[in-house]
C-alpha positions as CSV (number, residue, x, y, z in Angstrom):
1,X,-12.7,-1.9,-28.1
2,X,-14.2,-0.6,-24.6
3,X,-11.9,1.2,-22.0
4,X,-11.1,-1.6,-19.8
5,X,-9.7,-3.7,-22.8
6,X,-7.6,-0.5,-23.8
7,X,-6.1,-0.2,-20.2
8,X,-5.4,-3.9,-20.1
9,X,-3.8,-3.9,-23.1
10,X,-1.7,-1.0,-22.5
11,X,-1.0,-2.3,-18.9
12,X,0.3,-5.8,-20.5
13,X,2.6,-4.0,-22.8
14,X,4.1,-1.8,-20.0
15,X,4.1,-4.3,-17.4
16,X,7.0,-6.6,-18.4
17,X,9.6,-4.0,-18.5
18,X,7.9,-2.2,-15.5
19,X,8.1,-5.4,-13.4
20,X,11.6,-6.0,-14.1
21,X,12.7,-2.6,-13.5
22,X,10.8,-2.6,-10.1
23,X,12.3,-5.8,-9.1
24,X,15.6,-4.9,-10.6
25,X,15.9,-1.5,-8.4
26,X,14.9,-3.6,-5.3
27,X,17.7,-6.0,-6.1
28,X,20.5,-3.4,-7.0
29,X,19.8,-1.3,-3.7
30,X,19.9,-4.4,-1.7
31,X,23.2,-5.5,-3.3
32,X,24.7,-1.9,-3.1
33,X,23.7,-1.5,0.8
34,X,25.1,-5.0,1.2
35,X,21.7,-6.5,2.1
36,X,20.7,-3.9,4.7
37,X,17.5,-5.8,5.4
38,X,19.8,-8.3,7.5
39,X,22.8,-6.2,8.4
40,X,20.7,-3.6,9.9
41,X,19.0,-5.7,12.6
42,X,21.2,-5.0,15.4
43,X,20.7,-1.0,15.0
44,X,17.0,-1.8,14.5
45,X,16.8,-3.2,18.0
46,X,19.1,-0.4,19.3
47,X,16.5,2.0,18.2
48,X,13.8,0.0,19.9
49,X,15.4,0.0,23.1
50,X,16.5,3.5,22.8
51,X,13.6,5.1,21.5
52,X,12.9,9.0,22.1
53,X,10.4,9.2,25.0
54,X,10.2,12.8,25.1
55,X,8.7,15.9,23.3
56,X,9.5,16.3,19.5
57,X,10.7,19.5,18.6
58,X,8.9,22.5,16.9
59,X,6.7,20.9,14.0
60,X,8.5,17.5,14.1
61,X,6.8,14.2,15.7
62,X,9.0,11.6,17.2
63,X,10.5,8.9,15.1
64,X,7.9,6.2,16.2
65,X,4.7,8.6,15.7
66,X,6.1,9.0,12.0
67,X,6.3,5.3,11.9
68,X,2.8,4.7,13.0
69,X,1.2,7.5,10.9
70,X,2.7,6.0,7.7
71,X,1.6,2.2,8.7
72,X,-1.8,3.5,9.1
73,X,-2.3,4.1,5.6
74,X,-0.3,1.2,4.4
75,X,-1.7,-1.7,6.9
76,X,-5.2,-2.3,6.3
77,X,-7.5,-3.1,3.5
78,X,-4.5,-3.8,0.6
79,X,-3.1,-6.5,3.2
80,X,-6.5,-8.1,3.5
81,X,-7.8,-7.5,0.0
82,X,-4.6,-7.1,-2.2
83,X,-3.2,-10.7,-1.8
84,X,-6.9,-12.4,-3.3
85,X,-6.8,-10.0,-6.3
86,X,-3.2,-10.8,-7.5
87,X,-3.8,-14.8,-7.0
88,X,-7.4,-14.3,-9.3
89,X,-5.0,-13.0,-12.0
90,X,-1.8,-14.9,-11.3
91,X,-2.7,-17.8,-9.5
92,X,-0.9,-19.1,-6.0
93,X,2.5,-18.0,-7.3
94,X,1.5,-14.5,-7.1
95,X,1.5,-14.7,-3.5
96,X,5.4,-15.9,-3.4
97,X,5.9,-12.7,-5.7
98,X,4.2,-10.3,-3.4
99,X,6.8,-11.5,-0.4
100,X,9.7,-11.5,-2.5
101,X,9.1,-8.0,-3.9
102,X,8.2,-6.9,-0.4
103,X,11.6,-8.4,1.1
104,X,13.6,-7.0,-1.6
105,X,11.8,-3.6,-1.9
106,X,12.4,-3.3,1.9
107,X,15.5,-1.4,0.8
108,X,13.4,0.6,-1.5
109,X,11.4,1.9,1.3
110,X,14.6,2.5,3.5
111,X,16.0,4.4,0.5
112,X,12.9,6.7,0.1
113,X,12.5,7.6,3.8
114,X,16.3,8.4,4.2
115,X,16.2,10.8,1.5
116,X,12.9,12.2,2.5
117,X,14.6,13.0,5.7
118,X,18.0,14.3,4.3
119,X,16.2,16.6,2.0
120,X,13.5,18.0,4.1
121,X,13.1,21.7,4.4
122,X,11.1,24.3,6.6
123,X,9.0,27.0,5.1
124,X,8.5,30.5,6.8
125,X,6.4,29.3,9.8
126,X,8.3,26.0,10.3
127,X,6.3,23.5,8.7
128,X,8.6,20.8,7.6
129,X,8.1,20.0,3.9
130,X,9.6,16.5,2.9
131,X,8.8,13.4,0.7
132,X,9.3,12.0,-2.9
133,X,8.9,15.5,-4.7
134,X,11.5,17.0,-2.5
135,X,14.0,14.3,-2.7
136,X,13.4,14.2,-6.6
137,X,13.5,17.7,-6.7
138,X,17.3,17.4,-5.9
139,X,17.6,15.1,-8.8
140,X,15.6,17.0,-11.4
141,X,12.6,19.3,-11.0
142,X,11.1,18.0,-14.1
143,X,11.0,14.6,-12.4
144,X,9.5,15.8,-9.2
145,X,7.0,18.0,-10.8
146,X,5.6,15.0,-13.3
147,X,5.7,12.4,-9.8
148,X,3.8,15.2,-8.0
149,X,1.2,15.6,-10.7
150,X,0.4,11.9,-11.5
151,X,0.7,11.1,-7.7
152,X,-2.1,13.8,-6.9
153,X,-4.7,11.7,-8.8
154,X,-3.2,8.6,-7.8
155,X,-3.9,9.5,-4.2
156,X,-8.0,10.4,-5.2
157,X,-7.7,7.3,-7.0
158,X,-6.8,5.1,-4.2
159,X,-9.6,6.6,-2.1
160,X,-11.9,5.5,-5.1
161,X,-10.5,2.0,-4.8
162,X,-11.0,1.8,-1.0
163,X,-15.0,2.8,-1.6
164,X,-15.0,0.3,-4.3
165,X,-13.9,-2.6,-2.0
166,X,-16.0,-1.6,0.7
167,X,-19.1,-1.2,-1.5
168,X,-18.3,-4.6,-3.2
169,X,-18.5,-6.1,0.3
170,X,-21.4,-4.4,1.6
171,X,-23.2,-4.9,-1.9
172,X,-23.2,-8.7,-0.7
173,X,-25.4,-7.4,2.8
174,X,-28.0,-6.1,0.0
175,X,-26.5,-2.3,0.5
176,X,-26.6,-0.7,-2.9
177,X,-23.4,0.7,-4.1
178,X,-24.3,4.0,-4.6
179,X,-25.6,4.0,-0.9
180,X,-21.8,3.2,0.4
181,X,-20.4,5.7,-2.1
182,X,-22.6,8.6,-1.0
183,X,-22.0,7.6,2.8
184,X,-18.3,7.5,2.2
185,X,-18.2,10.8,0.4
186,X,-20.3,12.8,3.0
187,X,-17.8,11.3,6.0
188,X,-14.7,12.2,3.7
189,X,-16.2,16.0,3.1
190,X,-16.8,16.3,6.7
191,X,-13.3,15.1,7.5
192,X,-11.8,17.4,4.7
193,X,-13.3,20.4,5.9
194,X,-12.1,20.0,9.8
195,X,-13.3,16.8,11.3
196,X,-10.1,14.7,10.6
197,X,-9.2,15.2,14.4
198,X,-12.1,13.4,15.8
199,X,-12.4,10.5,13.1
200,X,-8.6,10.2,13.6
201,X,-9.1,9.7,17.5
202,X,-12.0,7.2,16.8
203,X,-9.9,5.2,14.4
204,X,-6.8,5.2,16.9
205,X,-8.8,3.5,19.5
206,X,-11.0,1.2,17.5
207,X,-8.7,0.0,14.6
208,X,-6.1,-1.8,16.7
209,X,-8.8,-3.8,18.4
210,X,-10.4,-4.8,14.7
211,X,-6.9,-5.7,13.3
212,X,-6.2,-8.3,16.1
213,X,-9.8,-9.5,16.2
214,X,-9.1,-10.0,12.5
215,X,-5.6,-11.8,12.9
216,X,-6.9,-14.1,15.5
217,X,-10.0,-15.2,13.3
218,X,-7.6,-15.8,10.4
219,X,-5.2,-17.7,12.3
220,X,-8.0,-19.8,13.7
221,X,-9.2,-20.7,10.1
222,X,-5.9,-21.4,8.8
223,X,-4.9,-23.9,11.7
224,X,-8.3,-25.9,11.7
225,X,-6.9,-27.7,8.4
226,X,-3.2,-28.3,8.6
227,X,-3.2,-30.6,5.7
228,X,-5.2,-27.7,3.3
229,X,-2.5,-25.4,4.9
230,X,0.6,-27.8,3.8
231,X,-0.9,-28.3,0.2
232,X,-1.5,-24.3,-0.2
233,X,2.3,-24.1,0.4
234,X,3.1,-26.4,-1.9
235,X,0.6,-24.9,-4.5
236,X,2.6,-21.8,-4.0
237,X,6.4,-22.9,-4.4
238,X,5.1,-25.1,-7.2
239,X,3.5,-22.0,-9.2
240,X,6.5,-20.1,-8.8
241,X,8.3,-20.8,-12.1
242,X,5.6,-23.0,-13.5
243,X,2.5,-21.7,-15.5
244,X,-0.8,-22.2,-12.9
245,X,-3.0,-24.7,-14.5
246,X,-6.6,-24.0,-15.0
247,X,-8.7,-25.3,-12.0
248,X,-12.5,-25.0,-11.3
249,X,-13.2,-21.2,-12.7
250,X,-9.4,-20.3,-12.9
251,X,-8.6,-20.3,-16.4
252,X,-4.9,-20.6,-15.6
253,X,-2.0,-17.8,-15.6
254,X,1.6,-17.7,-17.0
255,X,4.8,-17.6,-14.8
256,X,4.7,-13.9,-15.9
257,X,1.2,-13.2,-14.9
258,X,2.2,-14.4,-11.4
259,X,5.3,-12.3,-11.4
260,X,3.6,-9.1,-12.5
261,X,0.3,-9.4,-10.5
262,X,2.4,-10.4,-7.2
263,X,4.4,-7.2,-7.5
264,X,2.2,-4.7,-8.8
265,X,0.1,-5.7,-5.5
266,X,2.9,-5.9,-3.3
267,X,3.6,-2.1,-4.2
268,X,0.0,-1.2,-3.4
269,X,0.4,-3.3,0.0
270,X,3.9,-1.9,1.0
271,X,4.0,1.5,-1.0
272,X,7.8,0.8,-1.4
273,X,8.8,2.2,-4.7
274,X,6.1,4.6,-4.8
275,X,7.5,6.7,-2.0
276,X,4.3,8.0,-0.4
277,X,5.2,6.3,2.9
278,X,8.3,8.9,3.1
279,X,5.8,11.5,3.3
280,X,5.1,10.8,7.3
281,X,8.5,9.8,7.9
282,X,10.0,13.1,7.0
283,X,8.5,14.8,9.8
284,X,10.4,12.8,12.1
285,X,12.6,14.1,15.0
286,X,15.9,12.6,14.2
287,X,19.4,13.6,13.2
288,X,20.2,10.8,11.3
289,X,18.0,10.0,8.2
290,X,19.3,6.5,8.0
291,X,17.7,5.6,11.3
292,X,14.4,6.8,10.3
293,X,15.1,4.5,7.0
294,X,15.7,1.4,9.3
295,X,12.4,1.8,10.9
296,X,10.4,2.0,7.7
297,X,12.1,-0.5,6.4
298,X,11.4,-3.2,9.2
299,X,7.8,-2.0,9.4
300,X,7.3,-3.7,5.7
301,X,7.8,-7.3,7.7
302,X,4.7,-6.8,9.5
303,X,3.0,-6.1,6.3
304,X,4.7,-9.5,4.6
305,X,2.9,-11.5,7.5
306,X,-0.4,-9.9,6.9
307,X,-0.7,-10.3,3.5
308,X,0.4,-13.8,3.7
309,X,-2.1,-14.3,6.3
310,X,-4.7,-13.2,3.8
311,X,-3.3,-14.8,0.6
312,X,-3.0,-18.4,2.3
313,X,-6.7,-18.1,3.5
314,X,-7.8,-17.5,-0.2
315,X,-5.9,-20.6,-1.2
316,X,-7.0,-23.0,1.9
317,X,-10.7,-22.3,1.4
318,X,-10.5,-22.6,-2.7
319,X,-12.4,-19.5,-3.3
320,X,-9.7,-18.2,-5.5
321,X,-10.8,-21.0,-8.1
322,X,-14.1,-18.8,-9.0
323,X,-12.2,-17.1,-11.5
324,X,-14.2,-13.9,-11.4
325,X,-12.0,-11.0,-10.7
326,X,-13.8,-9.8,-7.4
327,X,-12.5,-7.9,-4.4
328,X,-15.0,-9.8,-2.0
329,X,-13.1,-13.2,-1.6
330,X,-12.3,-12.6,2.1
331,X,-15.8,-11.8,2.6
332,X,-16.5,-15.1,1.3
333,X,-13.8,-16.9,3.3
334,X,-14.9,-15.0,6.7
335,X,-18.6,-16.0,5.7
336,X,-17.9,-19.5,4.9
337,X,-16.3,-20.4,8.5
338,X,-18.6,-18.0,10.6
339,X,-21.5,-16.8,9.0
340,X,-22.5,-14.4,11.6
341,X,-19.5,-13.3,13.5
342,X,-16.8,-13.7,11.0
343,X,-18.9,-12.1,8.0
344,X,-19.7,-8.9,10.4
345,X,-15.8,-8.7,11.8
346,X,-14.8,-8.7,8.1
347,X,-17.3,-5.8,7.0
348,X,-16.4,-3.8,10.3
349,X,-12.9,-4.1,9.9
350,X,-13.0,-3.2,5.9
351,X,-15.1,-0.4,7.0
352,X,-12.9,1.2,9.5
353,X,-9.7,0.4,7.4
354,X,-11.3,2.0,4.2
355,X,-12.2,5.3,6.2
356,X,-8.8,5.5,7.9
357,X,-7.0,5.1,4.5
358,X,-9.2,7.5,2.7
359,X,-8.5,10.1,5.2
360,X,-4.5,9.5,4.9
361,X,-4.6,9.6,1.2
362,X,-6.9,12.7,1.1
363,X,-4.8,14.5,3.3
364,X,-1.4,13.6,1.1
365,X,-3.0,14.3,-2.1
366,X,-4.3,17.8,-1.2
367,X,-0.8,18.4,0.0
368,X,0.2,17.5,-3.4
369,X,-2.3,19.8,-4.7
370,X,-1.3,22.7,-2.7
371,X,2.1,22.5,-3.6
372,X,1.1,23.0,-7.3
373,X,-1.6,25.2,-7.0
374,X,-1.7,27.0,-3.4
375,X,-3.8,25.9,-0.4
376,X,-6.7,28.6,-1.3
377,X,-7.8,26.2,-4.4
378,X,-7.4,23.2,-2.2
379,X,-11.2,22.9,-1.9
380,X,-11.3,22.0,-5.6
381,X,-9.4,19.1,-5.0
382,X,-11.4,17.9,-2.3
383,X,-14.4,18.0,-4.7
384,X,-12.3,15.7,-6.9
385,X,-11.5,13.4,-4.2
386,X,-15.2,13.2,-3.1
387,X,-16.4,12.5,-6.6
388,X,-14.1,9.9,-7.1
389,X,-14.9,8.2,-3.7
390,X,-18.6,8.4,-5.0
391,X,-18.3,7.2,-8.3
392,X,-15.1,4.6,-7.6
393,X,-17.8,2.8,-5.3
394,X,-19.8,1.9,-8.1
395,X,-17.3,1.4,-10.6
396,X,-16.5,-2.1,-12.3
397,X,-13.7,-3.6,-10.1
398,X,-11.4,-4.8,-12.8
399,X,-11.9,-1.2,-14.4
400,X,-10.8,0.8,-11.6
401,X,-7.9,-1.5,-10.8
402,X,-6.6,-1.4,-14.4
403,X,-6.6,2.5,-13.9
404,X,-4.7,2.3,-10.9
405,X,-2.2,0.1,-12.3
406,X,-2.1,2.4,-15.1
407,X,-1.2,5.4,-12.9
408,X,1.1,3.2,-10.6
409,X,3.6,2.9,-13.6
410,X,3.9,6.5,-14.5
411,X,4.6,7.2,-10.5
412,X,7.0,4.5,-9.9
413,X,9.4,4.4,-12.7
414,X,10.3,8.3,-12.4
415,X,10.7,8.0,-8.2
416,X,12.6,4.5,-8.8
417,X,15.2,5.9,-11.3
418,X,15.8,9.2,-9.0
419,X,16.2,7.0,-5.8
420,X,18.9,5.1,-8.2
421,X,20.6,8.3,-9.1
422,X,20.7,9.4,-5.5
423,X,22.0,6.2,-4.3
424,X,25.2,6.9,-6.5
425,X,25.6,10.5,-5.9
426,X,25.2,10.6,-2.0
427,X,25.9,6.9,-0.4
428,X,27.2,8.3,2.5
429,X,23.6,9.3,3.4
430,X,22.6,6.0,3.3
431,X,25.1,4.6,5.7
432,X,23.8,2.8,8.9
433,X,27.4,2.9,10.6
434,X,28.3,5.7,13.3
């Protein structure tokens, strides 16, 4: 039995209770907060209207800067590729579970960010320290250390999956996977030793335009064939509680396959339950932790919209029926409908999204590493990240995702248990009323 089979066996065993826990905590927090996803809308619009246009204080950033910084690593390649991977494993019903988990787990993200702001501290030079490790330390130091150690590895692994996705797509353009891995490793090395501001500036100027172009192109494909779009919605709804039948090269999937695949990919897409989005939010210049939590919570609905588009593209065009676990289905969709413009648009979009996400994940991972081993040794972590980027680009797609799912379980479980404890221990922190 090879490593992939071992990991798949372990993930299947852990997947059932873990999926129920992920959904259960999201539902519990939804009930405890009185369905805050809907109840907080007036406060959200108030925050939008009265956003702080002045300068942040000290080493904080404005609430909206924190929001967009966090969204920079969550919106992108996961929204484009994640739904197709979920559908390959779980069938059309997986897209429903992606959206369902994201809706209820919006409260999970609210809770994460609220407690990240509430428990943040300042070190001697005024630098703010906040995020999952900080609020989990308020529950128990062992939980915080466990989470931090696994997350440090997962951050690097996520960079490897970004490289793997981009390498898979560029391989369709006859670019060897090792060449993509080497190029990304070199760029990452340059960024990590001081080029982040230049790359960040370039990305901030180019990525929004590429993202809008992706949306316009995706919508044009979907509305080109309205009957097929209608059939796709029917296929999703009919597969929620009914096993997906075998069709084409797709071998079929159980209801639980759809649920597990949808929930796990939704966590990757939204980071709700992982806690990592709260790291940037902890820097926000705000006096009310719950206000920052509200902003984070509603950002998830942009991610729901984008992943729904990507999932529908895969279903409407029928490419999901090939049956192979591949991260290049969106490339096939765009190439099918626009062999030149669409294909290169997706390649460029994926490249930019992969680069910005690698930067964000590498920085967050290095911060976590420094909290354990000190900043002087952080170059060893940089080396670890760069090696994972290079070799991750060349790994088999099913293997690298099986490894990430394995690690994800051991990160999300302690984070969610800690959030439940905090939500009952300090319920007033989560209040949105003045």
